[in-house]
DRENFINU-759348 format. One record per atom (N, C-alpha, C): y negated, z, x; residue number from 1; chain; atom name. Coordinates in steps of 0.2 Angstrom, whole numbers, always signed. Example, Ala and Ser with C-alpha at 12.3 -4.5 7.8 and 13.67 -1.06 7.14 Angstrom:
<rs>
     Y     Z     X  nr kette atom
   +28   +39   +66   1     A    N
   +22   +39   +62   1     A   CA
   +16   +39   +66   1     A    C
   +11   +35   +64   2     A    N
    +5   +36   +68   2     A   CA
    +0   +39   +64   2     A    C
</rs>
This chain:
<rs>
     Y     Z     X  nr kette atom
   +66  +160   -71   1     A    N
   +64  +158   -64   1     A   CA
   +70  +157   -59   1     A    C
   +76  +157   -63   2     A    N
   +81  +156   -58   2     A   CA
   +85  +148   -55   2     A    C
   +81  +146   -59   3     A    N
   +80  +137   -57   3     A   CA
   +74  +135   -55   3     A    C
   +70  +137   -53   4     A    N
   +61  +135   -51   4     A   CA
   +62  +133   -41   4     A    C
   +61  +130   -40   5     A    N
   +62  +129   -36   5     A   CA
   +53  +124   -31   5     A    C
   +53  +129   -26   6     A    N
   +46  +126   -22   6     A   CA
   +47  +123   -18   6     A    C
   +46  +114   -20   7     A    N
   +45  +108   -16   7     A   CA
   +38  +110   -10   7     A    C
   +41  +111    -4   8     A    N
   +35  +112    +3   8     A   CA
   +30  +108    +3   8     A    C
   +31  +101    -1   9     A    N
   +25   +97    +0   9     A   CA
   +20  +101    -5   9     A    C
   +23  +103   -10  10     A    N
   +14  +107   -14  10     A   CA
   +10  +112   -10  10     A    C
   +13  +113    -6  11     A    N
    +9  +117    -1  11     A   CA
    +9  +117    +3  11     A    C
    +7  +111    +6  12     A    N
    +6  +108   +12  12     A   CA
    +4  +109   +18  12     A    C
    -2  +112   +19  13     A    N
    -3  +117   +23  13     A   CA
    +0  +124   +26  13     A    C
    +6  +125   +24  14     A    N
   +10  +131   +25  14     A   CA
   +15  +127   +30  14     A    C
   +17  +132   +35  15     A    N
   +23  +130   +38  15     A   CA
   +29  +129   +35  15     A    C
   +34  +129   +36  16     A    N
   +41  +130   +33  16     A   CA
   +41  +138   +32  16     A    C
   +41  +141   +38  17     A    N
   +41  +149   +36  17     A   CA
   +36  +151   +34  17     A    C
   +30  +150   +31  18     A    N
   +25  +151   +26  18     A   CA
   +29  +150   +19  18     A    C
   +31  +143   +19  19     A    N
   +32  +143   +11  19     A   CA
   +39  +147    +9  19     A    C
   +43  +146   +13  20     A    N
   +50  +150   +12  20     A   CA
   +47  +158   +11  20     A    C
   +45  +161   +15  21     A    N
   +41  +166   +15  21     A   CA
   +37  +169    +6  21     A    C
   +32  +164    +5  22     A    N
   +30  +163    -2  22     A   CA
   +33  +163    -8  22     A    C
   +38  +158    -6  23     A    N
   +42  +158   -12  23     A   CA
   +47  +163   -12  23     A    C
   +49  +167    -8  24     A    N
   +52  +173    -8  24     A   CA
   +50  +178   -11  24     A    C
   +42  +180    -9  25     A    N
   +36  +183   -12  25     A   CA
   +35  +181   -20  25     A    C
   +35  +175   -22  26     A    N
   +35  +174   -29  26     A   CA
   +40  +176   -34  26     A    C
   +46  +175   -30  27     A    N
   +53  +178   -32  27     A   CA
   +57  +170   -39  27     A    C
   +54  +168   -31  28     A    N
   +57  +161   -33  28     A   CA
   +66  +159   -30  28     A    C
   +69  +157   -30  29     A    N
   +75  +158   -30  29     A   CA
   +77  +150   -24  29     A    C
   +74  +147   -25  30     A    N
   +75  +139   -21  30     A   CA
   +70  +137   -19  30     A    C
   +72  +133   -12  31     A    N
   +63  +129    -8  31     A   CA
   +68  +122   -10  31     A    C
   +62  +115   -10  32     A    N
   +66  +110    -9  32     A   CA
   +58  +109    -1  32     A    C
   +64  +106    +5  33     A    N
   +62  +107   +11  33     A   CA
   +61  +100   +14  33     A    C
   +55   +97   +17  34     A    N
   +54   +90   +20  34     A   CA
   +56   +91   +28  34     A    C
   +58   +85   +29  35     A    N
   +62   +85   +38  35     A   CA
   +56   +86   +41  35     A    C
   +49   +83   +42  36     A    N
   +45   +86   +48  36     A   CA
   +44   +92   +48  36     A    C
   +44   +96   +42  37     A    N
   +43  +103   +45  37     A   CA
   +49  +107   +45  37     A    C
   +56  +105   +45  38     A    N
   +63  +106   +46  38     A   CA
   +61  +103   +55  38     A    C
   +60  +100   +55  39     A    N
   +58   +98   +63  39     A   CA
   +56  +103   +68  39     A    C
   +47  +104   +65  40     A    N
   +44  +109   +67  40     A   CA
   +48  +116   +68  40     A    C
   +51  +118   +63  41     A    N
   +55  +124   +63  41     A   CA
   +59  +126   +70  41     A    C
   +63  +118   +69  42     A    N
   +71  +118   +71  42     A   CA
   +75  +120   +66  42     A    C
   +80  +115   +68  43     A    N
   +84  +115   +62  43     A   CA
   +90  +122   +61  43     A    C
   +92  +125   +66  44     A    N
   +95  +131   +65  44     A   CA
   +90  +136   +60  44     A    C
   +85  +136   +67  45     A    N
   +81  +142   +63  45     A   CA
   +78  +141   +55  45     A    C
   +77  +135   +53  46     A    N
   +74  +133   +45  46     A   CA
   +81  +135   +43  46     A    C
   +87  +133   +45  47     A    N
   +93  +136   +39  47     A   CA
   +91  +143   +40  47     A    C
   +90  +145   +46  48     A    N
   +94  +155   +45  48     A   CA
   +87  +158   +40  48     A    C
   +80  +155   +40  49     A    N
   +77  +158   +38  49     A   CA
   +76  +158   +29  49     A    C
   +80  +151   +27  50     A    N
   +81  +152   +20  50     A   CA
   +86  +155   +21  50     A    C
   +93  +156   +23  51     A    N
   +98  +160   +20  51     A   CA
   +94  +169   +22  51     A    C
   +91  +170   +29  52     A    N
   +89  +178   +25  52     A   CA
   +84  +178   +22  52     A    C
   +80  +175   +19  53     A    N
   +76  +176   +14  53     A   CA
   +80  +175    +7  53     A    C
   +87  +173    +6  54     A    N
   +92  +174    +0  54     A   CA
   +89  +170    -4  54     A    C
   +87  +163    -2  55     A    N
   +85  +158    -5  55     A   CA
   +91  +152    -6  55     A    C
   +90  +148    -8  56     A    N
   +95  +139    -7  56     A   CA
   +90  +136    -6  56     A    C
   +92  +129    -3  57     A    N
   +88  +124    -1  57     A   CA
   +91  +119    -7  57     A    C
   +84  +117   -12  58     A    N
   +87  +113   -18  58     A   CA
   +87  +105   -16  58     A    C
   +83  +103   -12  59     A    N
   +83   +97    -8  59     A   CA
   +81   +95    -1  59     A    C
   +82   +91    +2  60     A    N
   +78   +88    +7  60     A   CA
   +75   +82    +7  60     A    C
   +71   +82    +8  61     A    N
   +67   +75    +7  61     A   CA
   +63   +72   +16  61     A    C
   +64   +68   +18  62     A    N
   +67   +63   +14  62     A   CA
   +72   +58   +18  62     A    C
   +76   +53   +17  63     A    N
   +79   +49   +21  63     A   CA
   +77   +43   +15  63     A    C
   +79   +35   +16  64     A    N
   +77   +29   +14  64     A   CA
   +76   +25   +20  64     A    C
   +66   +23   +15  65     A    N
   +66   +15   +18  65     A   CA
   +70   +12   +23  65     A    C
   +74    +8   +17  66     A    N
   +81    +6   +21  66     A   CA
   +81    -3   +19  66     A    C
   +74    -6   +18  67     A    N
   +71   -13   +17  67     A   CA
   +70   -17   +22  67     A    C
   +73   -15   +29  68     A    N
   +71   -18   +33  68     A   CA
   +74   -25   +37  68     A    C
   +73   -30   +36  69     A    N
   +77   -36   +37  69     A   CA
   +80   -40   +44  69     A    C
   +76   -35   +49  70     A    N
   +76   -38   +57  70     A   CA
   +84   -33   +58  70     A    C
   +88   -35   +62  71     A    N
   +93   -31   +67  71     A   CA
   +91   -24   +69  71     A    C
   +84   -23   +75  72     A    N
   +81   -17   +75  72     A   CA
   +80   -13   +70  72     A    C
   +78   -16   +63  73     A    N
   +73   -10   +58  73     A   CA
   +82    -7   +56  73     A    C
   +84   -11   +56  74     A    N
   +92    -9   +52  74     A   CA
   +95    -3   +56  74     A    C
   +95    -5   +64  75     A    N
   +98    +1   +66  75     A   CA
   +94    +7   +65  75     A    C
   +89    +5   +66  76     A    N
   +84   +12   +65  76     A   CA
   +86   +17   +60  76     A    C
   +84   +12   +54  77     A    N
   +87   +16   +47  77     A   CA
   +92   +17   +48  77     A    C
   +97   +14   +49  78     A    N
  +105   +18   +49  78     A   CA
  +106   +25   +53  78     A    C
   +99   +25   +58  79     A    N
  +101   +31   +63  79     A   CA
   +98   +38   +60  79     A    C
   +92   +37   +57  80     A    N
   +89   +41   +56  80     A   CA
   +91   +42   +47  80     A    C
   +92   +38   +43  81     A    N
   +98   +43   +36  81     A   CA
  +105   +43   +41  81     A    C
  +107   +43   +45  82     A    N
  +113   +50   +46  82     A   CA
  +109   +55   +51  82     A    C
  +107   +56   +54  83     A    N
  +103   +60   +57  83     A   CA
  +101   +65   +48  83     A    C
   +98   +63   +46  84     A    N
   +95   +65   +42  84     A   CA
  +101   +67   +36  84     A    C
  +105   +64   +34  85     A    N
  +113   +68   +32  85     A   CA
  +114   +74   +34  85     A    C
  +115   +73   +41  86     A    N
  +117   +81   +47  86     A   CA
  +114   +86   +43  86     A    C
  +105   +85   +44  87     A    N
  +100   +91   +44  87     A   CA
  +103   +92   +35  87     A    C
  +105   +88   +30  88     A    N
  +103   +91   +26  88     A   CA
  +112   +96   +27  88     A    C
  +116   +94   +27  89     A    N
  +124   +97   +28  89     A   CA
  +122  +105   +32  89     A    C
  +117  +105   +36  90     A    N
  +115  +109   +41  90     A   CA
  +112  +115   +36  90     A    C
  +107  +112   +33  91     A    N
  +103  +116   +29  91     A   CA
  +106  +119   +22  91     A    C
  +114  +117   +21  92     A    N
  +115  +120   +14  92     A   CA
  +113  +116    +7  92     A    C
  +112  +110    +9  93     A    N
  +110  +106    +1  93     A   CA
  +114  +101    +4  93     A    C
  +116   +99    -3  94     A    N
  +120   +93    -3  94     A   CA
  +115   +86    -8  94     A    C
  +110   +86    -7  95     A    N
  +105   +83   -11  95     A   CA
  +100   +80    -7  95     A    C
  +100   +74    -4  96     A    N
   +98   +70    +1  96     A   CA
   +93   +64    -1  96     A    C
   +87   +67    -4  97     A    N
   +82   +65    -7  97     A   CA
   +81   +55    -3  97     A    C
   +83   +50    -6  98     A    N
   +80   +43    -4  98     A   CA
   +74   +41    -7  98     A    C
   +69   +38    -1  99     A    N
   +61   +34    -5  99     A   CA
   +67   +25    -2  99     A    C
   +68   +23    -5 100     A    N
   +72   +17    -3 100     A   CA
   +67   +12    +2 100     A    C
   +61   +11    +2 101     A    N
   +56    +7    +6 101     A   CA
   +55    -1    +1 101     A    C
   +49    -1    +4 102     A    N
   +46    -6    +1 102     A   CA
   +48   -14    +5 102     A    C
   +41   -19    +3 103     A    N
   +43   -24    +6 103     A   CA
   +44   -24   +15 103     A    C
   +44   -28   +17 104     A    N
   +44   -26   +25 104     A   CA
   +39   -33   +25 104     A    C
   +34   -31   +31 105     A    N
   +26   -35   +33 105     A   CA
   +28   -43   +30 105     A    C
   +23   -45   +27 106     A    N
   +24   -53   +25 106     A   CA
   +29   -54   +20 106     A    C
   +33   -51   +17 107     A    N
   +39   -54   +13 107     A   CA
   +38   -52    +8 107     A    C
   +39   -55    +4 108     A    N
   +38   -55    -4 108     A   CA
   +44   -55    -8 108     A    C
   +50   -54    -4 109     A    N
   +58   -56    -8 109     A   CA
   +58   -49   -13 109     A    C
   +58   -49   -17 110     A    N
   +59   -41   -21 110     A   CA
   +66   -39   -23 110     A    C
   +69   -46   -21 111     A    N
   +76   -46   -23 111     A   CA
   +80   -46   -17 111     A    C
   +78   -48   -12 112     A    N
   +81   -48    -6 112     A   CA
   +81   -43    -5 112     A    C
   +73   -39    -5 113     A    N
   +75   -31    -1 113     A   CA
   +79   -27    -6 113     A    C
   +78   -27   -12 114     A    N
   +83   -21   -18 114     A   CA
   +90   -25   -14 114     A    C
   +95   -31   -13 115     A    N
   +98   -33    -9 115     A   CA
  +102   -28    -4 115     A    C
   +98   -27    +4 116     A    N
   +97   -26    +6 116     A   CA
   +98   -17    +7 116     A    C
   +95   -14    -1 117     A    N
   +96    -8    +0 117     A   CA
  +102    -6    -2 117     A    C
  +104   -10    -5 118     A    N
  +113   -10    -7 118     A   CA
  +117   -10    -1 118     A    C
  +115   -14    +2 119     A    N
  +119   -14   +10 119     A   CA
  +120    -7   +13 119     A    C
  +113    -4   +15 120     A    N
  +113    +1   +18 120     A   CA
  +116    +6   +14 120     A    C
  +117    +7    +7 121     A    N
  +119   +12    +3 121     A   CA
  +128   +12    +4 121     A    C
  +130    +6    +5 122     A    N
  +138    +3    +8 122     A   CA
  +139    +7   +13 122     A    C
  +134    +6   +20 123     A    N
  +134    +9   +26 123     A   CA
  +137   +16   +26 123     A    C
  +130   +20   +23 124     A    N
  +130   +25   +22 124     A   CA
  +133   +31   +18 124     A    C
  +135   +27   +12 125     A    N
  +138   +30    +6 125     A   CA
  +146   +35   +10 125     A    C
  +148   +33   +13 126     A    N
  +154   +36   +17 126     A   CA
  +154   +41   +22 126     A    C
  +147   +39   +27 127     A    N
  +145   +45   +31 127     A   CA
  +140   +52   +26 127     A    C
  +140   +50   +22 128     A    N
  +138   +55   +19 128     A   CA
  +144   +59   +14 128     A    C
  +148   +56   +10 129     A    N
  +153   +59    +9 129     A   CA
  +158   +65   +13 129     A    C
  +159   +63   +18 130     A    N
  +161   +67   +25 130     A   CA
  +157   +73   +27 130     A    C
  +151   +73   +25 131     A    N
  +147   +77   +25 131     A   CA
  +144   +83   +21 131     A    C
  +148   +79   +16 132     A    N
  +146   +84    +9 132     A   CA
  +140   +82    +5 132     A    C
  +137   +77    +7 133     A    N
  +129   +76    +4 133     A   CA
  +128   +70    +1 133     A    C
  +124   +69    -5 134     A    N
  +125   +64   -11 134     A   CA
  +117   +61    -6 134     A    C
  +114   +53    -7 135     A    N
  +112   +50    -6 135     A   CA
  +109   +54   -13 135     A    C
  +103   +53   -14 136     A    N
  +100   +53   -20 136     A   CA
   +93   +49   -20 136     A    C
   +94   +44   -25 137     A    N
   +90   +37   -25 137     A   CA
   +82   +39   -29 137     A    C
   +78   +40   -29 138     A    N
   +72   +42   -32 138     A   CA
   +66   +36   -34 138     A    C
   +66   +34   -40 139     A    N
   +64   +28   -43 139     A   CA
   +56   +30   -42 139     A    C
   +51   +27   -41 140     A    N
   +43   +27   -38 140     A   CA
   +42   +23   -43 140     A    C
   +37   +26   -46 141     A    N
   +32   +24   -50 141     A   CA
   +31   +16   -48 141     A    C
   +31    +8   -53 142     A    N
   +27    +3   -49 142     A   CA
   +22    +1   -46 142     A    C
   +16    +6   -45 143     A    N
   +12    +5   -41 143     A   CA
   +13    +6   -34 143     A    C
   +18   +10   -33 144     A    N
   +23    +9   -23 144     A   CA
   +25    +7   -22 144     A    C
   +29    +0   -28 145     A    N
   +34    -7   -26 145     A   CA
   +34    -8   -21 145     A    C
   +28   -10   -19 146     A    N
   +26   -17   -13 146     A   CA
   +27   -12    -5 146     A    C
   +23    -6    -5 147     A    N
   +25    -2    +1 147     A   CA
   +30    +3    +3 147     A    C
   +32    +4    -3 148     A    N
   +35   +11    -3 148     A   CA
   +42   +10    -6 148     A    C
   +44    +9   -12 149     A    N
   +49    +8   -16 149     A   CA
   +52    +4   -20 149     A    C
   +55    -2   -20 150     A    N
   +57    -8   -21 150     A   CA
   +62    -6   -29 150     A    C
   +63    +1   -30 151     A    N
   +65    +3   -35 151     A   CA
   +62    +7   -39 151     A    C
   +61    +6   -47 152     A    N
   +54    +9   -51 152     A   CA
   +58    +9   -57 152     A    C
   +62   +12   -58 153     A    N
   +67   +13   -64 153     A   CA
   +72   +16   -63 153     A    C
   +73   +21   -66 154     A    N
   +81   +24   -64 154     A   CA
   +87   +18   -66 154     A    C
   +86   +17   -72 155     A    N
   +90    +9   -73 155     A   CA
   +91    +6   -67 155     A    C
   +87    +4   -63 156     A    N
   +87    +2   -56 156     A   CA
   +92    +5   -51 156     A    C
   +90   +11   -50 157     A    N
   +92   +17   -46 157     A   CA
  +100   +18   -47 157     A    C
  +101   +17   -56 158     A    N
  +108   +20   -57 158     A   CA
  +113   +11   -54 158     A    C
  +110    +7   -57 159     A    N
  +113    +0   -53 159     A   CA
  +115    +1   -48 159     A    C
  +112    +3   -44 160     A    N
  +112    +2   -34 160     A   CA
  +117   +10   -36 160     A    C
  +116   +15   -37 161     A    N
  +122   +21   -38 161     A   CA
  +131   +16   -42 161     A    C
  +128   +13   -44 162     A    N
  +135   +10   -48 162     A   CA
  +142   +11   -43 162     A    C
  +142    +5   -38 163     A    N
  +146    +3   -34 163     A   CA
  +151   +10   -32 163     A    C
  +147   +17   -31 164     A    N
  +147   +23   -28 164     A   CA
  +150   +27   -32 164     A    C
  +152   +31   -31 165     A    N
  +158   +37   -32 165     A   CA
  +149   +42   -36 165     A    C
  +150   +47   -39 166     A    N
  +144   +50   -41 166     A   CA
  +143   +57   -36 166     A    C
  +149   +58   -33 167     A    N
  +149   +62   -29 167     A   CA
  +147   +59   -21 167     A    C
  +142   +53   -20 168     A    N
  +142   +50   -16 168     A   CA
  +133   +48   -16 168     A    C
  +132   +45   -22 169     A    N
  +125   +42   -23 169     A   CA
  +127   +45   -30 169     A    C
  +119   +46   -31 170     A    N
  +116   +49   -36 170     A   CA
  +109   +49   -38 170     A    C
  +102   +52   -41 171     A    N
   +98   +50   -41 171     A   CA
   +94   +56   -46 171     A    C
   +86   +55   -43 172     A    N
   +83   +61   -46 172     A   CA
   +79   +60   -51 172     A    C
   +78   +62   -55 173     A    N
   +72   +61   -61 173     A   CA
   +66   +65   -60 173     A    C
   +61   +60   -59 174     A    N
   +54   +63   -56 174     A   CA
   +51   +61   -61 174     A    C
   +45   +67   -66 175     A    N
   +43   +66   -70 175     A   CA
   +38   +64   -70 175     A    C
   +33   +61   -63 176     A    N
   +27   +58   -62 176     A   CA
   +27   +50   -61 176     A    C
   +36   +48   -58 177     A    N
   +36   +41   -56 177     A   CA
   +40   +39   -61 177     A    C
   +44   +41   -67 178     A    N
   +47   +39   -73 178     A   CA
   +45   +40   -80 178     A    C
   +40   +43   -82 179     A    N
   +37   +48   -90 179     A   CA
   +35   +42   -91 179     A    C
   +34   +36   -87 180     A    N
   +31   +30   -92 180     A   CA
   +36   +24   -94 180     A    C
   +41   +25   -91 181     A    N
   +47   +21   -94 181     A   CA
   +48   +20  -101 181     A    C
   +48   +14  -104 182     A    N
   +48   +15  -112 182     A   CA
   +57   +14  -114 182     A    C
   +60   +15  -108 183     A    N
   +66   +14  -110 183     A   CA
   +70   +20  -106 183     A    C
   +65   +26  -106 184     A    N
   +67   +31  -100 184     A   CA
   +74   +36  -106 184     A    C
   +71   +37  -112 185     A    N
   +78   +40  -114 185     A   CA
   +85   +39  -114 185     A    C
   +84   +31  -113 186     A    N
   +91   +28  -109 186     A   CA
   +94   +31  -104 186     A    C
   +91   +28  -100 187     A    N
   +90   +30   -93 187     A   CA
   +93   +38   -89 187     A    C
   +89   +42   -94 188     A    N
   +92   +49   -92 188     A   CA
   +99   +48   -95 188     A    C
  +101   +48  -102 189     A    N
  +106   +48  -104 189     A   CA
  +111   +47  -102 189     A    C
  +110   +41   -98 190     A    N
  +114   +37   -93 190     A   CA
  +116   +40   -86 190     A    C
  +112   +41   -85 191     A    N
  +113   +46   -77 191     A   CA
  +117   +55   -81 191     A    C
  +114   +53   -86 192     A    N
  +120   +63   -87 192     A   CA
  +126   +59   -88 192     A    C
  +127   +53   -90 193     A    N
  +134   +50   -94 193     A   CA
  +138   +51   -87 193     A    C
  +134   +47   -81 194     A    N
  +136   +47   -75 194     A   CA
  +138   +52   -69 194     A    C
  +135   +55   -73 195     A    N
  +135   +61   -69 195     A   CA
  +132   +62   -61 195     A    C
  +126   +57   -63 196     A    N
  +122   +56   -57 196     A   CA
  +115   +60   -57 196     A    C
  +115   +64   -59 197     A    N
  +107   +67   -58 197     A   CA
  +109   +73   -54 197     A    C
  +104   +73   -50 198     A    N
  +106   +78   -45 198     A   CA
  +100   +82   -41 198     A    C
   +94   +79   -45 199     A    N
   +87   +83   -43 199     A   CA
   +82   +83   -51 199     A    C
   +79   +87   -53 200     A    N
   +73   +86   -57 200     A   CA
   +68   +88   -55 200     A    C
   +63   +84   -54 201     A    N
   +58   +88   -51 201     A   CA
   +51   +85   -55 201     A    C
   +45   +91   -56 202     A    N
   +41   +92   -59 202     A   CA
   +34   +90   -58 202     A    C
   +30   +87   -59 203     A    N
   +23   +86   -57 203     A   CA
   +18   +82   -61 203     A    C
   +13   +81   -62 204     A    N
    +9   +78   -70 204     A   CA
    +7   +73   -65 204     A    C
    +4   +66   -70 205     A    N
    +2   +60   -68 205     A   CA
    -5   +62   -70 205     A    C
    -9   +62   -65 206     A    N
   -17   +61   -65 206     A   CA
   -22   +57   -68 206     A    C
   -28   +58   -70 207     A    N
   -32   +52   -71 207     A   CA
   -38   +54   -70 207     A    C
   -43   +51   -67 208     A    N
   -43   +43   -62 208     A   CA
   -38   +43   -56 208     A    C
   -34   +37   -54 209     A    N
   -30   +37   -51 209     A   CA
   -33   +39   -45 209     A    C
   -32   +43   -39 210     A    N
   -33   +43   -34 210     A   CA
   -36   +39   -30 210     A    C
   -41   +38   -25 211     A    N
   -44   +34   -19 211     A   CA
   -36   +31   -17 211     A    C
   -32   +37   -14 212     A    N
   -25   +39   -10 212     A   CA
   -22   +39   -17 212     A    C
   -16   +32   -18 213     A    N
   -14   +34   -24 213     A   CA
    -8   +39   -26 213     A    C
    -5   +41   -15 214     A    N
    -2   +46   -14 214     A   CA
    -3   +52   -17 214     A    C
    -9   +55   -19 215     A    N
   -13   +60   -19 215     A   CA
   -15   +60   -28 215     A    C
   -11   +58   -33 216     A    N
   -13   +57   -40 216     A   CA
    -7   +60   -41 216     A    C
    -4   +64   -38 217     A    N
    +1   +70   -44 217     A   CA
    -4   +77   -45 217     A    C
    -3   +81   -52 218     A    N
    -5   +85   -53 218     A   CA
    -1   +91   -54 218     A    C
    -4   +96   -56 219     A    N
    +0  +105   -58 219     A   CA
    +3  +102   -63 219     A    C
    +7  +102   -67 220     A    N
    +8  +102   -72 220     A   CA
    +4  +104   -77 220     A    C
    +3  +100   -83 221     A    N
    -4  +103   -91 221     A   CA
    -9   +99   -88 221     A    C
    -8  +100   -81 222     A    N
   -17   +93   -80 222     A   CA
   -19   +87   -79 222     A    C
   -12   +84   -83 223     A    N
   -13   +74   -84 223     A   CA
    -9   +74   -91 223     A    C
    -4   +68   -88 224     A    N
    -3   +65   -97 224     A   CA
    +4   +65   -99 224     A    C
    +9   +67   -92 225     A    N
   +15   +69   -93 225     A   CA
   +18   +74   -99 225     A    C
   +23   +72  -103 226     A    N
   +23   +75  -110 226     A   CA
   +31   +79  -105 226     A    C
   +31   +85  -103 227     A    N
   +36   +88  -100 227     A   CA
   +41   +91  -104 227     A    C
   +40   +93  -110 228     A    N
   +45   +95  -116 228     A   CA
   +47   +88  -118 228     A    C
   +47   +82  -118 229     A    N
   +50   +77  -120 229     A   CA
   +56   +76  -116 229     A    C
   +53   +74  -108 230     A    N
   +57   +73  -102 230     A   CA
   +61   +77  -100 230     A    C
   +60   +87  -103 231     A    N
   +63   +90  -100 231     A   CA
   +70   +92  -105 231     A    C
   +67   +91  -112 232     A    N
   +71   +90  -117 232     A   CA
   +79   +84  -115 232     A    C
   +75   +77  -112 233     A    N
   +81   +72  -112 233     A   CA
   +84   +75  -106 233     A    C
   +81   +78  -100 234     A    N
   +87   +80   -95 234     A   CA
   +91   +86   -96 234     A    C
   +89   +91  -101 235     A    N
   +92   +95  -102 235     A   CA
   +98   +92  -106 235     A    C
   +97   +90  -108 236     A    N
  +104   +87  -117 236     A   CA
  +110   +83  -112 236     A    C
  +108   +82  -105 237     A    N
  +114   +80  -100 237     A   CA
  +117   +85  -101 237     A    C
  +116   +92   -99 238     A    N
  +120   +94   -98 238     A   CA
  +116   +98   -88 238     A    C
  +113   +93   -87 239     A    N
  +109   +96   -80 239     A   CA
  +109  +105   -80 239     A    C
  +111  +107   -74 240     A    N
  +109  +115   -73 240     A   CA
  +106  +116   -69 240     A    C
  +105  +110   -63 241     A    N
  +103  +113   -56 241     A   CA
   +97  +114   -56 241     A    C
   +93  +115   -51 242     A    N
   +86  +118   -49 242     A   CA
   +81  +111   -51 242     A    C
   +75  +114   -54 243     A    N
   +69  +111   -54 243     A   CA
   +63  +112   -51 243     A    C
   +61  +106   -45 244     A    N
   +57  +107   -41 244     A   CA
   +53  +106   -42 244     A    C
   +46  +109   -42 245     A    N
   +40  +106   -44 245     A   CA
   +35  +104   -36 245     A    C
   +35   +96   -36 246     A    N
   +33   +92   -31 246     A   CA
   +27   +90   -29 246     A    C
   +22   +91   -28 247     A    N
   +13   +90   -29 247     A   CA
    +9   +87   -24 247     A    C
    +9   +81   -22 248     A    N
    +3   +79   -17 248     A   CA
    -4   +78   -22 248     A    C
    -9   +84   -18 249     A    N
   -15   +83   -22 249     A   CA
   -19   +85   -16 249     A    C
   -24   +82   -14 250     A    N
   -30   +87    -9 250     A   CA
   -34   +93   -12 250     A    C
   -34   +93   -20 251     A    N
   -36   +99   -21 251     A   CA
   -33  +106   -21 251     A    C
   -25  +104   -22 252     A    N
   -20  +108   -22 252     A   CA
   -18  +111   -17 252     A    C
   -18  +107   -11 253     A    N
   -17  +106    -4 253     A   CA
   -21  +112    +1 253     A    C
   -29  +110    -4 254     A    N
   -34  +116    -2 254     A   CA
   -35  +121    -3 254     A    C
   -31  +123    -8 255     A    N
   -31  +131   -12 255     A   CA
   -25  +135    -9 255     A    C
   -28  +141    -9 256     A    N
   -21  +148    -8 256     A   CA
   -16  +145    -9 256     A    C
   -11  +146    -1 257     A    N
    -4  +145    -4 257     A   CA
    +1  +149   -12 257     A    C
    -3  +156   -10 258     A    N
    +1  +162   -15 258     A   CA
    -2  +159   -24 258     A    C
   -10  +158   -22 259     A    N
   -11  +155   -29 259     A   CA
    -9  +148   -32 259     A    C
    -6  +143   -26 260     A    N
    -6  +139   -32 260     A   CA
    +4  +140   -33 260     A    C
    +7  +143   -29 261     A    N
   +13  +146   -34 261     A   CA
   +13  +152   -40 261     A    C
    +8  +155   -38 262     A    N
    +7  +158   -45 262     A   CA
    +6  +155   -51 262     A    C
    +0  +146   -50 263     A    N
    +2  +145   -54 263     A   CA
    +4  +141   -57 263     A    C
   +10  +137   -51 264     A    N
   +16  +133   -53 264     A   CA
   +20  +136   -58 264     A    C
   +20  +144   -55 265     A    N
   +27  +145   -60 265     A   CA
   +24  +147   -66 265     A    C
   +18  +148   -67 266     A    N
   +13  +151   -74 266     A   CA
   +15  +142   -76 266     A    C
   +14  +138   -75 267     A    N
   +14  +132   -78 267     A   CA
   +23  +129   -80 267     A    C
   +27  +131   -76 268     A    N
   +33  +129   -79 268     A   CA
   +36  +133   -82 268     A    C
   +33  +140   -84 269     A    N
   +34  +147   -89 269     A   CA
   +33  +144   -96 269     A    C
   +28  +140   -96 270     A    N
   +26  +137  -101 270     A   CA
   +27  +132  -103 270     A    C
   +27  +128  -101 271     A    N
   +29  +118  -100 271     A   CA
   +36  +116  -100 271     A    C
   +38  +119   -94 272     A    N
   +44  +116   -95 272     A   CA
   +52  +120   -96 272     A    C
   +51  +128   -96 273     A    N
   +57  +132   -97 273     A   CA
   +57  +133  -104 273     A    C
   +53  +132  -108 274     A    N
   +56  +132  -115 274     A   CA
   +61  +126  -117 274     A    C
   +60  +120  -115 275     A    N
   +64  +113  -115 275     A   CA
   +70  +112  -111 275     A    C
   +71  +119  -106 276     A    N
   +78  +115  -101 276     A   CA
   +84  +118  -107 276     A    C
   +83  +122  -112 277     A    N
   +90  +123  -114 277     A   CA
   +90  +119  -120 277     A    C
   +86  +114  -122 278     A    N
   +86  +112  -127 278     A   CA
   +91  +105  -128 278     A    C
   +96  +104  -135 279     A    N
   +98   +98  -134 279     A   CA
   +98   +94  -140 279     A    C
</rs>
């Protein structure tokens, strides 16, 4: 259990304080934080809560939304991401997860949107480096391409990261988003060779797709993801960091938080942990 992290989106109805206390009760070593919950608690108080509980922050979600094409939108995105970098540093994590953003309203130019992501990374990477924070690109499942992330595969994310040192721009492997990729093994192996895996996030892909597609993530074992196969790919790269469980699911959110954490821990032991040291 020394690598299992509760991403606090999984227990959405808990405040940051409740999530930290719940993770500590369950014997977890880490939490993945979200900026809205940090803002509610206050940055300094959030950092102290985690520290006093003896936990570490595995990642901060999220920065990104870098596809704006107008000057005002670009300026706002840069300001928000610089603020997120400072927050990550204050919280003691070097991993700021980026959801890069979808197409601006009325725009159909995916290539242009991806080019703007590259431009914004170039703007932000030096600032992140100066604060000891990595910009961690998260490819999202293609169904979110238009509205949330014009980057859908690890290969795309790695190509965007390539101009930058690995300590500045990295990627997250999230089972929900990448399990479908027919060249996933190559992408994970490449990410390992380039030392760019900054986070491994696990949850299942549930069917049928929820009315709100964002809520189709499920508890490990409840959907179609082959956790043994993906975990072995990640383990083979030598990745030794935390494994976050991040789930958006209305039924799970409505369940008691301690029950969710207990189930999460049991499923991790059963489906993920046995394969973490496989080569």
